[in-house]
Structures are given as C-alpha cells and as structure tokens.
C-alpha positions as a Markdown table, in Angstrom:
| # | Residue | x | y | z |
|---|---|---|---|---|
| 1 | Met | 0.0 | 0.0 | 0.0 |
| 2 | Thr | 1.2 | 3.5 | -0.7 |
| 3 | Glu | 1.3 | 6.1 | 2.1 |
| 4 | Asn | -1.2 | 8.3 | 0.1 |
| 5 | Ser | -3.8 | 5.5 | 0.3 |
| 6 | Ile | -4.1 | 5.6 | 4.1 |
| 7 | Pro | -7.7 | 6.5 | 5.1 |
| 8 | Thr | -7.9 | 9.8 | 7.0 |
| 9 | Gln | -11.6 | 9.8 | 7.9 |
| 10 | Glu | -13.3 | 8.5 | 11.1 |
| 11 | Ala | -11.6 | 6.0 | 13.4 |
| 12 | Ala | -13.2 | 2.6 | 13.3 |
| 13 | Leu | -11.2 | 1.3 | 16.3 |
| 14 | Val | -9.7 | 3.3 | 19.1 |
| 15 | Val | -7.5 | 1.7 | 21.7 |
| 16 | Asp | -6.6 | 4.1 | 24.6 |
| 17 | Asn | -4.1 | 3.3 | 27.3 |
| 18 | Val | -5.1 | -0.4 | 27.5 |
| 19 | Ile | -3.5 | -2.6 | 30.1 |
| 20 | Lys | -4.1 | -6.4 | 30.5 |
| 21 | Arg | -2.6 | -8.5 | 33.2 |
| 22 | Phe | -2.8 | -12.2 | 34.1 |
| 23 | Asn | -2.2 | -14.2 | 37.2 |
| 24 | Val | -0.2 | -17.1 | 36.0 |
| 25 | Ala | 1.2 | -20.1 | 37.8 |
| 26 | Ala | 4.6 | -19.5 | 39.5 |
| 27 | Glu | 7.4 | -22.1 | 39.8 |
| 28 | Pro | 6.6 | -25.2 | 41.8 |
| 29 | Trp | 7.2 | -24.9 | 45.5 |
| 30 | Trp | 10.1 | -27.3 | 45.5 |
| 31 | Arg | 11.9 | -25.3 | 42.8 |
| 32 | Arg | 11.3 | -22.1 | 44.6 |
| 33 | Leu | 12.6 | -23.7 | 47.9 |
| 34 | Ala | 15.7 | -24.9 | 46.1 |
| 35 | Gly | 16.2 | -21.4 | 44.7 |
| 36 | Arg | 15.9 | -19.9 | 48.2 |
| 37 | Arg | 18.5 | -22.3 | 49.6 |
| 38 | Lys | 20.8 | -21.4 | 46.8 |
| 39 | Ala | 20.3 | -17.7 | 47.4 |
| 40 | Thr | 20.8 | -18.2 | 51.2 |
| 41 | Asn | 24.1 | -19.9 | 50.5 |
| 42 | Gly | 25.2 | -17.1 | 48.3 |
| 43 | Gln | 24.0 | -14.6 | 50.9 |
| 44 | Ala | 26.2 | -16.2 | 53.5 |
| 45 | Ala | 29.2 | -16.1 | 51.2 |
| 46 | Asn | 28.7 | -12.6 | 50.0 |
| 47 | Gly | 27.0 | -11.0 | 53.1 |
| 48 | His | 24.1 | -9.7 | 51.0 |
| 49 | Asp | 20.4 | -10.2 | 51.5 |
| 50 | Ala | 18.7 | -12.4 | 48.9 |
| 51 | Pro | 16.1 | -10.6 | 46.7 |
| 52 | His | 12.5 | -11.6 | 47.1 |
| 53 | Lys | 10.2 | -11.8 | 44.1 |
| 54 | Leu | 6.8 | -10.4 | 44.6 |
| 55 | Lys | 3.8 | -12.5 | 43.7 |
| 56 | Ala | 0.3 | -11.4 | 42.9 |
| 57 | Arg | -1.1 | -14.0 | 45.3 |
| 58 | Arg | 0.0 | -17.3 | 46.7 |
| 59 | Gly | 1.5 | -19.6 | 44.1 |
| 60 | Lys | 0.9 | -16.9 | 41.4 |
| 61 | Glu | 2.7 | -14.1 | 39.7 |
| 62 | Leu | 1.4 | -11.1 | 37.8 |
| 63 | Val | 2.3 | -10.9 | 34.1 |
| 64 | Thr | 1.4 | -7.8 | 32.0 |
| 65 | Ala | 0.5 | -9.0 | 28.6 |
| 66 | Val | -0.5 | -5.7 | 27.1 |
| 67 | Ala | 1.1 | -2.6 | 28.7 |
| 68 | Asp | -0.4 | 0.8 | 28.1 |
| 69 | Val | -1.2 | 0.4 | 24.4 |
| 70 | Ser | -2.8 | 3.1 | 22.4 |
| 71 | Phe | -3.6 | 3.4 | 18.7 |
| 72 | Ser | -6.4 | 4.1 | 16.3 |
| 73 | Val | -7.4 | 2.2 | 13.1 |
| 74 | Tyr | -9.2 | 4.2 | 10.5 |
| 75 | Arg | -12.3 | 3.1 | 8.5 |
| 76 | Arg | -11.3 | 0.8 | 5.5 |
| 77 | Glu | -7.7 | 0.6 | 6.8 |
| 78 | Ile | -5.8 | -2.7 | 6.9 |
| 79 | Phe | -3.8 | -2.5 | 10.1 |
| 80 | Gly | -1.1 | -5.0 | 10.9 |
| 81 | Val | 0.3 | -6.0 | 14.3 |
| 82 | Leu | 3.7 | -7.7 | 14.3 |
| 83 | Gly | 5.5 | -9.1 | 17.3 |
| 84 | Pro | 7.8 | -11.9 | 18.6 |
| 85 | Asn | 6.7 | -14.8 | 20.7 |
| 86 | Gly | 5.2 | -13.5 | 24.0 |
| 87 | Ser | 4.7 | -10.0 | 22.8 |
| 88 | Gly | 0.9 | -10.0 | 23.5 |
| 89 | Lys | -0.5 | -9.9 | 19.9 |
| 90 | Ser | -3.1 | -12.6 | 20.5 |
| 91 | Thr | -4.1 | -11.1 | 23.8 |
| 92 | Leu | -4.6 | -7.8 | 22.1 |
| 93 | Ile | -6.9 | -9.4 | 19.4 |
| 94 | Arg | -8.9 | -11.1 | 22.2 |
| 95 | Leu | -9.3 | -7.7 | 23.9 |
| 96 | Leu | -10.6 | -6.2 | 20.6 |
| 97 | Ser | -13.0 | -9.1 | 20.1 |
| 98 | Thr | -14.5 | -8.8 | 23.6 |
| 99 | Leu | -13.2 | -12.3 | 24.6 |
| 100 | Leu | -11.1 | -10.5 | 27.3 |
| 101 | Leu | -11.8 | -7.2 | 29.0 |
| 102 | Pro | -9.1 | -4.6 | 29.7 |
| 103 | Asp | -7.9 | -4.1 | 33.3 |
| 104 | Glu | -7.3 | -0.4 | 32.5 |
| 105 | Gly | -8.0 | 1.8 | 29.5 |
| 106 | Thr | -10.8 | 1.8 | 26.9 |
| 107 | Ile | -11.5 | 0.2 | 23.5 |
| 108 | Thr | -14.2 | 1.5 | 21.2 |
| 109 | Val | -15.4 | 0.1 | 17.9 |
| 110 | Phe | -17.2 | 2.8 | 15.8 |
| 111 | Gly | -17.9 | 4.7 | 19.0 |
| 112 | Leu | -19.2 | 1.7 | 20.9 |
| 113 | Asp | -17.4 | 0.7 | 24.1 |
| 114 | Val | -16.4 | -3.0 | 24.2 |
| 115 | Glu | -17.5 | -3.3 | 27.9 |
| 116 | Arg | -20.6 | -1.1 | 28.0 |
| 117 | Asp | -21.9 | -2.0 | 24.5 |
| 118 | Glu | -20.5 | -5.6 | 24.2 |
| 119 | Met | -23.4 | -7.2 | 22.3 |
| 120 | Ala | -23.6 | -4.3 | 19.8 |
| 121 | Val | -19.8 | -4.6 | 19.2 |
| 122 | Lys | -20.1 | -8.3 | 18.6 |
| 123 | Arg | -22.6 | -7.7 | 15.8 |
| 124 | Leu | -20.0 | -5.6 | 14.0 |
| 125 | Ile | -17.0 | -7.9 | 14.3 |
| 126 | Asn | -15.8 | -11.3 | 13.3 |
| 127 | Arg | -12.5 | -13.0 | 14.2 |
| 128 | Val | -10.3 | -15.7 | 12.7 |
| 129 | Ser | -7.9 | -17.4 | 15.1 |
| 130 | Val | -5.0 | -19.7 | 14.5 |
| 131 | Glu | -6.9 | -22.1 | 16.8 |
| 132 | Ala | -10.4 | -21.8 | 15.5 |
| 133 | Ala | -13.2 | -23.5 | 17.4 |
| 134 | Phe | -15.8 | -25.7 | 15.6 |
| 135 | Phe | -18.3 | -28.4 | 16.2 |
| 136 | Lys | -15.9 | -31.1 | 15.1 |
| 137 | Lys | -18.6 | -33.8 | 14.6 |
| 138 | Leu | -20.4 | -31.5 | 12.1 |
| 139 | Ser | -19.4 | -30.8 | 8.5 |
| 140 | Pro | -18.0 | -27.5 | 7.2 |
| 141 | Lys | -21.4 | -26.9 | 5.6 |
| 142 | Glu | -23.2 | -27.3 | 8.9 |
| 143 | Asn | -20.8 | -25.2 | 10.9 |
| 144 | Leu | -20.9 | -22.4 | 8.3 |
| 145 | Leu | -24.7 | -22.3 | 8.0 |
| 146 | Tyr | -25.0 | -22.3 | 11.8 |
| 147 | Gly | -22.5 | -19.4 | 12.1 |
| 148 | Ala | -24.2 | -17.5 | 9.2 |
| 149 | Arg | -27.6 | -17.6 | 10.8 |
| 150 | Leu | -26.2 | -16.1 | 14.0 |
| 151 | Tyr | -25.4 | -13.0 | 11.9 |
| 152 | Gly | -28.8 | -13.1 | 10.1 |
| 153 | Val | -27.5 | -14.5 | 6.8 |
| 154 | Ser | -30.1 | -16.9 | 5.1 |
| 155 | Gly | -29.2 | -20.5 | 4.7 |
| 156 | Lys | -29.4 | -20.4 | 0.9 |
| 157 | Glu | -27.2 | -17.3 | 0.6 |
| 158 | Ala | -24.7 | -18.7 | 3.1 |
| 159 | Asp | -24.4 | -22.0 | 1.3 |
| 160 | Arg | -23.8 | -20.2 | -2.0 |
| 161 | Lys | -21.1 | -17.9 | -0.6 |
| 162 | Ala | -19.5 | -20.7 | 1.5 |
| 163 | Arg | -19.1 | -22.9 | -1.6 |
| 164 | Glu | -17.6 | -20.0 | -3.6 |
| 165 | Ile | -15.1 | -19.0 | -0.9 |
| 166 | Leu | -14.0 | -22.6 | -0.1 |
| 167 | Gly | -13.7 | -23.3 | -3.8 |
| 168 | Arg | -11.3 | -20.4 | -4.2 |
| 169 | Leu | -9.3 | -21.6 | -1.2 |
| 170 | Gly | -9.0 | -25.1 | -2.7 |
| 171 | Leu | -11.3 | -27.1 | -0.4 |
| 172 | Arg | -12.5 | -30.3 | -2.2 |
| 173 | Glu | -16.2 | -30.5 | -2.8 |
| 174 | Ser | -16.4 | -33.9 | -1.0 |
| 175 | Ser | -14.9 | -32.3 | 2.1 |
| 176 | Tyr | -17.7 | -29.8 | 2.3 |
| 177 | Thr | -20.1 | -32.3 | 3.8 |
| 178 | Ser | -17.6 | -34.5 | 5.7 |
| 179 | Pro | -17.0 | -34.2 | 9.5 |
| 180 | Met | -14.5 | -31.4 | 10.5 |
| 181 | Glu | -12.6 | -33.9 | 12.7 |
| 182 | Asp | -11.5 | -35.7 | 9.6 |
| 183 | Met | -9.9 | -32.6 | 8.1 |
| 184 | Ser | -6.3 | -31.4 | 8.5 |
| 185 | Arg | -5.5 | -28.3 | 10.5 |
| 186 | Gly | -4.9 | -26.4 | 7.2 |
| 187 | Met | -8.3 | -27.4 | 5.8 |
| 188 | Gln | -10.0 | -26.4 | 9.1 |
| 189 | Gln | -8.3 | -23.0 | 8.9 |
| 190 | Lys | -9.8 | -22.5 | 5.5 |
| 191 | Val | -13.2 | -23.1 | 6.9 |
| 192 | Ala | -12.5 | -20.6 | 9.7 |
| 193 | Ile | -11.6 | -18.0 | 7.1 |
| 194 | Ala | -14.7 | -18.7 | 5.1 |
| 195 | Arg | -16.8 | -18.4 | 8.3 |
| 196 | Ala | -15.4 | -14.9 | 8.9 |
| 197 | Phe | -15.7 | -13.7 | 5.3 |
| 198 | Leu | -19.2 | -15.1 | 5.0 |
| 199 | Thr | -20.7 | -12.6 | 7.4 |
| 200 | Gln | -19.1 | -9.6 | 5.8 |
| 201 | Pro | -18.1 | -8.0 | 9.2 |
| 202 | Val | -17.6 | -4.2 | 9.5 |
| 203 | Leu | -14.4 | -5.0 | 11.6 |
| 204 | Leu | -12.5 | -8.2 | 10.8 |
| 205 | Leu | -9.9 | -9.4 | 13.3 |
| 206 | Leu | -7.4 | -11.9 | 11.8 |
| 207 | Asp | -5.1 | -13.6 | 14.2 |
| 208 | Glu | -2.4 | -15.3 | 12.1 |
| 209 | Pro | -5.1 | -16.3 | 9.5 |
| 210 | Thr | -2.7 | -18.0 | 7.0 |
| 211 | Thr | -0.8 | -20.2 | 9.5 |
| 212 | Gly | -0.8 | -23.8 | 8.0 |
| 213 | Leu | -2.0 | -22.7 | 4.6 |
| 214 | Asp | -0.2 | -23.5 | 1.3 |
| 215 | Pro | 1.2 | -20.6 | -0.8 |
| 216 | Arg | -1.8 | -20.5 | -3.2 |
| 217 | Ser | -4.3 | -20.4 | -0.4 |
| 218 | Lys | -2.3 | -17.6 | 1.3 |
| 219 | Leu | -2.6 | -15.5 | -1.8 |
| 220 | Glu | -6.4 | -16.2 | -2.0 |
| 221 | Val | -6.8 | -15.1 | 1.6 |
| 222 | Gln | -4.9 | -11.9 | 0.9 |
| 223 | Ser | -7.2 | -11.3 | -2.2 |
| 224 | Phe | -10.2 | -11.9 | 0.0 |
| 225 | Val | -9.0 | -9.3 | 2.6 |
| 226 | Asn | -8.5 | -6.6 | -0.1 |
| 227 | Glu | -11.9 | -7.5 | -1.6 |
| 228 | Leu | -13.7 | -7.3 | 1.7 |
| 229 | Arg | -12.2 | -3.8 | 2.3 |
| 230 | Asp | -12.8 | -2.5 | -1.2 |
| 231 | Thr | -16.3 | -3.9 | -1.8 |
| 232 | His | -17.8 | -4.1 | 1.7 |
| 233 | Asp | -16.2 | -1.0 | 3.4 |
| 234 | Ala | -14.6 | -3.3 | 6.0 |
| 235 | Thr | -11.8 | -2.4 | 8.4 |
| 236 | Ile | -9.2 | -5.2 | 9.0 |
| 237 | Val | -6.8 | -5.8 | 11.9 |
| 238 | Ile | -4.3 | -8.6 | 11.2 |
| 239 | Thr | -1.5 | -10.3 | 13.2 |
| 240 | Thr | 0.9 | -12.3 | 11.1 |
| 241 | His | 4.4 | -13.8 | 11.1 |
| 242 | Asp | 4.6 | -13.5 | 7.3 |
| 243 | Met | 6.6 | -10.3 | 6.6 |
| 244 | Asn | 5.8 | -10.4 | 2.9 |
| 245 | Glu | 2.1 | -10.7 | 3.8 |
| 246 | Ala | 2.3 | -7.7 | 6.1 |
| 247 | Asp | 4.2 | -5.6 | 3.5 |
| 248 | Ala | 1.7 | -6.5 | 0.7 |
| 249 | Leu | -1.5 | -6.0 | 2.7 |
| 250 | Cys | -1.1 | -3.4 | 5.5 |
| 251 | Asp | -1.6 | 0.3 | 5.2 |
| 252 | Arg | 0.1 | 0.7 | 8.6 |
| 253 | Ile | 1.9 | -1.7 | 11.0 |
| 254 | Ala | 2.4 | -1.6 | 14.8 |
| 255 | Ile | 5.3 | -3.5 | 16.1 |
| 256 | Leu | 4.6 | -5.0 | 19.6 |
| 257 | Asp | 7.3 | -6.1 | 22.0 |
| 258 | Asp | 6.8 | -7.1 | 25.6 |
| 259 | Gly | 3.3 | -5.8 | 25.5 |
| 260 | Lys | 4.3 | -2.3 | 24.3 |
| 261 | Ile | 4.1 | -0.7 | 20.9 |
| 262 | Val | 7.7 | 0.1 | 19.9 |
| 263 | Ala | 6.9 | 1.5 | 16.4 |
| 264 | Leu | 3.9 | 2.4 | 14.4 |
| 265 | Asp | 4.1 | 3.6 | 10.8 |
| 266 | Thr | 3.5 | 2.6 | 7.2 |
| 267 | Pro | 5.7 | -0.2 | 5.8 |
| 268 | Ala | 7.7 | 2.4 | 3.9 |
| 269 | Gly | 8.0 | 4.6 | 7.0 |
| 270 | Leu | 9.2 | 1.7 | 9.1 |
| 271 | Lys | 11.9 | 0.9 | 6.5 |
| 272 | Arg | 13.2 | 4.4 | 6.6 |
| 273 | Arg | 13.9 | 4.0 | 10.4 |
| 274 | Ile | 17.0 | 1.9 | 9.9 |
| 275 | Arg | 20.2 | 2.3 | 7.9 |
| 276 | His | 20.0 | 1.0 | 4.3 |
| 277 | Asn | 23.6 | -0.2 | 3.8 |
| 278 | Gly | 23.2 | 0.1 | 0.0 |
| 279 | His | 19.8 | -1.6 | -0.2 |
| 280 | Glu | 16.2 | -1.0 | 0.9 |
| 281 | Pro | 15.7 | -2.9 | 4.2 |
| 282 | Thr | 13.1 | -5.6 | 4.4 |
| 283 | Leu | 10.4 | -5.6 | 7.1 |
| 284 | Glu | 12.2 | -8.5 | 8.8 |
| 285 | Glu | 15.4 | -6.4 | 9.1 |
| 286 | Val | 13.3 | -3.5 | 10.5 |
| 287 | Phe | 11.7 | -5.9 | 13.0 |
| 288 | Met | 15.1 | -7.3 | 14.1 |
| 289 | Ala | 16.5 | -3.8 | 14.5 |
| 290 | Leu | 13.6 | -2.6 | 16.6 |
| 291 | Thr | 13.2 | -5.6 | 18.8 |
| 292 | Gly | 16.4 | -7.6 | 18.6 |
| 293 | Lys | 14.2 | -10.7 | 18.3 |
| 294 | Glu | 13.1 | -13.2 | 15.7 |
| 295 | Leu | 9.5 | -14.1 | 14.8 |
| 296 | Val | 8.5 | -17.6 | 15.8 |
| 297 | Glu | 5.6 | -19.8 | 14.9 |
| 298 | Lys | 3.7 | -19.9 | 18.2 |
| 299 | Asp | 2.4 | -16.9 | 20.1 |
| 300 | Asp | 1.1 | -15.6 | 23.3 |
| 301 | Val | 2.5 | -14.9 | 26.7 |
| 302 | Thr | 0.4 | -17.2 | 28.8 |
| 303 | Asp | -1.0 | -19.8 | 26.4 |
| 304 | Phe | -4.4 | -18.6 | 27.8 |
| 305 | Glu | -7.1 | -19.4 | 25.2 |
| 306 | Pro | -10.4 | -18.1 | 26.4 |
| 307 | Glu | -12.1 | -18.8 | 23.1 |
| 308 | Lys | -11.8 | -22.6 | 23.9 |
| 309 | Val | -13.8 | -21.9 | 27.1 |
| 310 | Leu | -16.3 | -19.6 | 25.5 |
| 311 | Ser | -16.9 | -21.5 | 22.3 |
C-alpha cells in the first residue's frame, strides 16, 4: 500500500491506554525452595540479602501481557500487528474481540465501548484465530450455516457464498459435507476463514489467519482481505508472522514487543527508520533492528485461550 492510500476519515477502532494482566502459575514450591536455599548460601558467602520476588497471590505471579497500548485504526484501513513470541499480539486481538476485558483503559469500535456495548460490538466484528473452534462432529457446511444464521444470513445465501469461498481456497467439494474432525489443520483453517468472510463484518480481526496454509491459499486469503475492504467497506486488523504478507497487505503496521508498541508507521515509514547499507531494508530487518528478536511460529505470553472456554 502507498502512504497516500491511508484513510484519513473516522476512526473505526480506538485503543486508549489499554493494560491487561494475568495471574499465572509461579514455579513449583520445591523449585522455589531450592532457589531460596541457593540464594541463602550465596547470601552467607557474600554478606548480602537475597532478593524476594513479589507474587500477585499465593502460588501466582502477575504478568502484564498488554502494557499501556494506544492506537487508532481508520475506517477501511488494513492495520497490521507484528511481534515476537510472547509480545501480546493474540491477547490484544482477544481484547478487541471482547473475549477479554481490559484491566485499564478503553477500547471503542465505531464509538461503541467493548465493555458497555458488548453485544452491539459483537454484531459488528468477526474473528479468525489460528486455533479456531468448531463443532468437530459436524461438517463445514453445517458449521458455516450455523455461524451465518447467528449473523442473520439466510441458509441459501450462506451456502452459495461458502461454496464459492472454499472453492477459491482449494477445499475439495467432497470435504464440504464431511466431519470437521477428519480434516487437516490447514483445511480447518480455510473453513474458519470462510466463516469470517461469510458474514461480511464491518471490523474483521485476523489472528495469524494464514498459518498452516499452502502458498496459493495464502494469496487467495490476501485477495479476500482486499476484496472485503474494497467492496464491503470493512476495516481489518491482522496479526501475522509472514513479513511479505504484512508488507503487501497493510496500510500501517504496529510492532509490539513485551506488550508495548515500539513502532507504528506505514511499511515504507518503518523501513526508513533503519540504515540502508546500500539496499532497501526488508520488514524483517526492521523488525530485528527494533526488537532484537526473531519471529516464531507460536504466540502468546500465557497460552491462555479463552475462546476454547467460551466456544
């Protein structure tokens, strides 16, 4: 995307000073005891007091997954979020989708507060997760028709659109009526993408949507994303580990590290932040320069997956 193509009208999504913390399990008691004994021995040798680590409550410690994050996403913008393992990307998407509520700060979707106006916000959004939830005994057709009716899409229209989308993503016709539990993870991900596109949401949240997909299917997903924005006036927020995908799709990109935004700009603007050394830097080089870390395949700080509880 060119910098001149960035929408300048109303904000579709506003995240204002958002903080999210989790109480997570601390080390086992026997390991903590061993650590204390070791520290006590060192204390005797050095004459210094051993430091004490504060815990949120007994057997727990407080982890800040999203730390005072603020940004706005404009209507019809494709906004990318990049970050290393444990940076809080998936936690942020769960906050935007109302699966989690912020401990501090506010999130609004087209002026609607995600806490105060939760049900109204849910009618405007849809989400694709790398670990999508389905009724595994049912077929893609049954899952998609069920999801479509929740958004007021008729069965006939949903069936037509679902077949068209899945056909473009390379799903075999025979798989459309077979149980989801018999499908590979990549095939299930295609059904998850079809379910999101089927409802034509005003705000689409894509959490690593192309993980597990073949190159041709990845290109089709990117085409769908652009099509949804251009023909249905949708706003898209996407997290990805694919730098080429981020560069090709996103109008702006936020780089998240340790729960904080360390940079936010257009792809071209981010590339201007580091020295060229005779060539235009890639997004991966920018990412490494800003975070000192590499992208990895699995994400999230706590492995906390509320969608599996709420599905």
